[in-house]
C-alpha positions in Angstrom: 42.6 -65.9 205.9 42.9 -68.7 208.4 39.9 -71.0 208.2 38.8 -73.8 210.6 36.2 -76.5 209.7 33.9 -78.1 212.2 31.8 -81.0 211.1 28.8 -81.5 213.5 26.6 -84.5 214.0 26.3 -87.6 216.1 25.4 -89.4 212.9 28.9 -88.7 211.5 30.6 -89.9 214.7 28.5 -93.0 214.8 29.1 -93.9 211.2 25.4 -93.6 210.4 26.2 -91.0 207.7 29.4 -90.6 205.7 30.7 -87.1 205.7 31.1 -85.7 202.1 31.7 -82.0 202.9 35.3 -81.9 204.2 36.9 -82.3 200.8 34.8 -79.7 198.9 35.3 -77.2 201.6 39.1 -77.7 201.7 39.1 -77.4 197.9 37.2 -74.1 198.3 39.7 -72.8 200.8 42.6 -73.7 198.5 41.0 -72.1 195.5 40.3 -68.9 197.4 43.8 -68.8 198.8 42.6 -69.3 202.4 44.7 -71.3 204.8 42.8 -74.3 206.2 44.2 -74.8 209.7 42.1 -77.5 211.2 39.2 -79.9 210.8 37.2 -81.0 213.9 34.3 -83.5 214.0 32.1 -83.2 217.0 28.6 -84.4 218.2 25.4 -82.5 218.5 25.7 -81.4 222.2 26.0 -77.6 222.6 29.0 -78.0 225.0 30.9 -80.1 222.4 30.2 -77.5 219.7 31.2 -74.5 221.9 34.4 -76.3 222.9 35.3 -76.9 219.3 34.6 -73.2 218.5 36.8 -72.0 221.3 39.6 -74.3 220.2 39.4 -73.0 216.6 39.5 -69.4 217.8 42.4 -70.0 220.2 44.4 -71.6 217.3 43.9 -68.3 215.4 41.0 -69.0 213.0 39.7 -65.9 211.4 36.6 -67.7 209.9 35.0 -70.9 211.1 32.9 -73.0 208.8 30.5 -75.5 210.3 28.3 -78.1 208.7 25.4 -79.9 210.3 22.9 -79.0 213.0 21.0 -76.2 211.3 17.7 -78.0 210.4 14.3 -78.2 212.1 14.7 -81.1 214.5 15.5 -81.2 218.2 19.2 -81.9 217.8 19.8 -79.0 215.3 21.4 -76.6 217.8 24.5 -75.3 216.0 23.4 -71.7 215.6 22.4 -71.6 219.2 25.8 -73.0 220.2 27.6 -70.4 218.1 25.5 -67.6 219.7 26.4 -68.9 223.1 30.1 -69.0 222.2 29.9 -65.3 221.4 27.9 -64.4 224.4 24.7 -64.1 222.5 21.4 -65.9 222.7 18.9 -67.1 220.1 16.5 -64.3 220.9 15.7 -62.8 217.5 13.0 -64.2 215.3 14.0 -64.1 211.6 11.1 -63.3 209.4 13.2 -64.5 206.4 13.4 -67.9 207.9 9.7 -68.0 208.8 8.9 -67.3 205.1 11.4 -69.9 203.9 10.1 -72.6 206.3 6.5 -71.8 205.3 7.2 -72.1 201.6 9.2 -75.4 202.2 7.1 -77.1 204.8 3.7 -75.7 204.5 1.3 -75.9 207.5 3.2 -78.1 209.8 3.2 -77.2 213.6 3.9 -73.5 214.2 6.4 -74.5 217.0 8.8 -76.0 214.5 8.9 -72.8 212.4 9.3 -70.7 215.5 12.2 -72.8 216.9 14.0 -72.9 213.6 13.6 -69.2 213.0 15.3 -68.2 216.3 18.8 -66.8 215.6 21.3 -64.7 217.6 21.2 -60.9 217.3 23.1 -59.7 214.3 22.8 -63.0 212.3 23.1 -62.5 208.6 21.4 -65.0 206.2 22.9 -65.8 202.8 20.4 -67.5 200.6 21.3 -69.5 197.4 19.1 -69.9 194.4 18.4 -73.6 193.8 18.1 -75.4 190.5 14.3 -75.0 190.4 14.6 -71.2 191.0 13.5 -71.3 194.6 15.4 -69.8 197.5 17.4 -72.5 199.2 18.5 -73.1 202.8 20.8 -70.3 203.9 24.2 -69.9 205.4 23.8 -68.5 209.0 26.6 -66.0 209.5 27.0 -65.3 213.2 30.1 -63.2 213.9 33.1 -65.2 212.6 31.1 -68.3 212.0 29.4 -69.5 208.8 26.9 -72.3 209.6 26.0 -74.6 206.7 23.6 -77.6 206.7 25.2 -81.1 206.6 23.5 -82.2 203.3 26.3 -82.3 200.6 23.9 -81.2 197.8 22.9 -78.1 199.8 26.5 -77.4 200.8 27.5 -77.4 197.1 25.0 -74.5 196.4 26.3 -72.6 199.4 30.0 -72.8 198.9 30.0 -69.9 196.3 28.5 -67.7 199.0 31.4 -68.2 201.4 34.1 -65.5 201.9 36.2 -64.7 198.8 40.0 -64.7 199.0 43.0 -63.5 196.9 43.0 -66.7 194.8 45.0 -69.9 194.7 48.5 -69.8 196.4 51.3 -70.2 193.8 52.6 -73.8 193.7 54.5 -76.2 191.6 54.9 -79.9 191.4 58.0 -81.9 190.6 57.5 -85.6 190.0 59.9 -88.5 189.3 59.7 -92.2 189.1 61.3 -93.8 192.2 60.9 -93.8 196.0 60.3 -91.0 198.5 63.7 -91.9 200.0 65.4 -90.8 196.8 64.3 -87.1 197.4 64.0 -86.9 201.2 67.4 -85.3 201.9 67.1 -83.0 198.9 63.7 -81.8 200.0 65.0 -81.0 203.5 68.0 -79.1 202.0 65.7 -77.2 199.6 63.6 -76.0 202.5 66.7 -74.8 204.4 67.7 -72.8 201.3 64.2 -71.4 200.7 62.7 -71.1 204.2 59.7 -69.0 203.0 58.4 -72.0 201.1 56.6 -75.1 202.2 56.7 -78.5 200.6 55.1 -81.9 200.7 56.2 -85.3 199.5 53.5 -87.7 198.3 54.2 -91.4 197.4 52.5 -93.2 194.5 48.9 -94.2 195.2 48.5 -96.6 192.3 50.5 -99.7 191.4 50.9 -98.6 187.8 52.0 -95.1 188.7 55.4 -95.2 190.4 55.9 -91.4 190.4 56.6 -89.6 193.6 55.1 -86.1 193.8 56.9 -83.2 195.4 54.6 -80.1 195.9 56.2 -76.8 196.6 54.0 -73.8 197.8 54.7 -70.2 198.7 53.6 -66.6 198.0 56.5 -65.8 195.6 56.3 -67.6 192.2 59.8 -66.5 191.3 61.1 -68.2 194.5 59.1 -71.3 193.7 60.7 -71.5 190.3 64.2 -71.1 191.7 63.5 -73.8 194.3 62.2 -76.2 191.6 65.2 -75.7 189.4 67.5 -76.4 192.4 65.5 -79.5 193.2 65.5 -80.8 189.6 69.3 -80.4 189.4 69.7 -82.4 192.5 67.3 -85.2 191.3 69.1 -85.4 187.9 72.4 -85.7 189.7 71.0 -88.8 191.4 70.1 -90.4 188.0 66.4 -89.5 188.2 64.3 -87.8 185.5 62.1 -85.2 187.1 59.1 -83.5 185.5 57.7 -80.2 186.6 54.1 -78.9 186.5 53.5 -75.3 187.5 55.2 -71.9 187.3 
């Protein structure tokens, strides 16, 4: 499944808050075997959100995951924006949300509860169970969109409720001590010989670790093994000592 992420919040764009949701969500996509096609960061305005949603759909997203803008304050308008993008309005009052807000917030102004409980028709709510046994803030599923809060601790509880996939895509890693230039031509030739595979080259990130990582991905583990063997032979012919991790 092709997945798009949209991180929503003026506070993220203004560097008031550091986003810590992108990496866990990308890890979830990889673990489930989904293809993460894009990550967008936009502000709280409805027009910005609907534009981002339209862009994700036009790029072929089958599921859109949003974080931020689903709380109780005036600038929490993500669910409304998603509804508008699908030609819906926030006209349905969710009794489940009213009960949750009452248990969480007690007797604060009724207007806050009413505004926060308005959802587009057909919205599904997926509630997690928190550490203390209470029902937590839900995922709002509206059509192809799954709207999560922006608080990383809450996102961690909600990730297991996101759509399941077939499992991790087969991949292997070939590493060697040297420079990326040592393998660049070989990697290009490997992709010509095995066009159904994809590959990435990642240079050392630590001074003490001089190993270049070549990551090969695909849907056929047998083909990945054959490509790795071809690549290892080429690296050895250049005087390098490759190591493989994977199938």
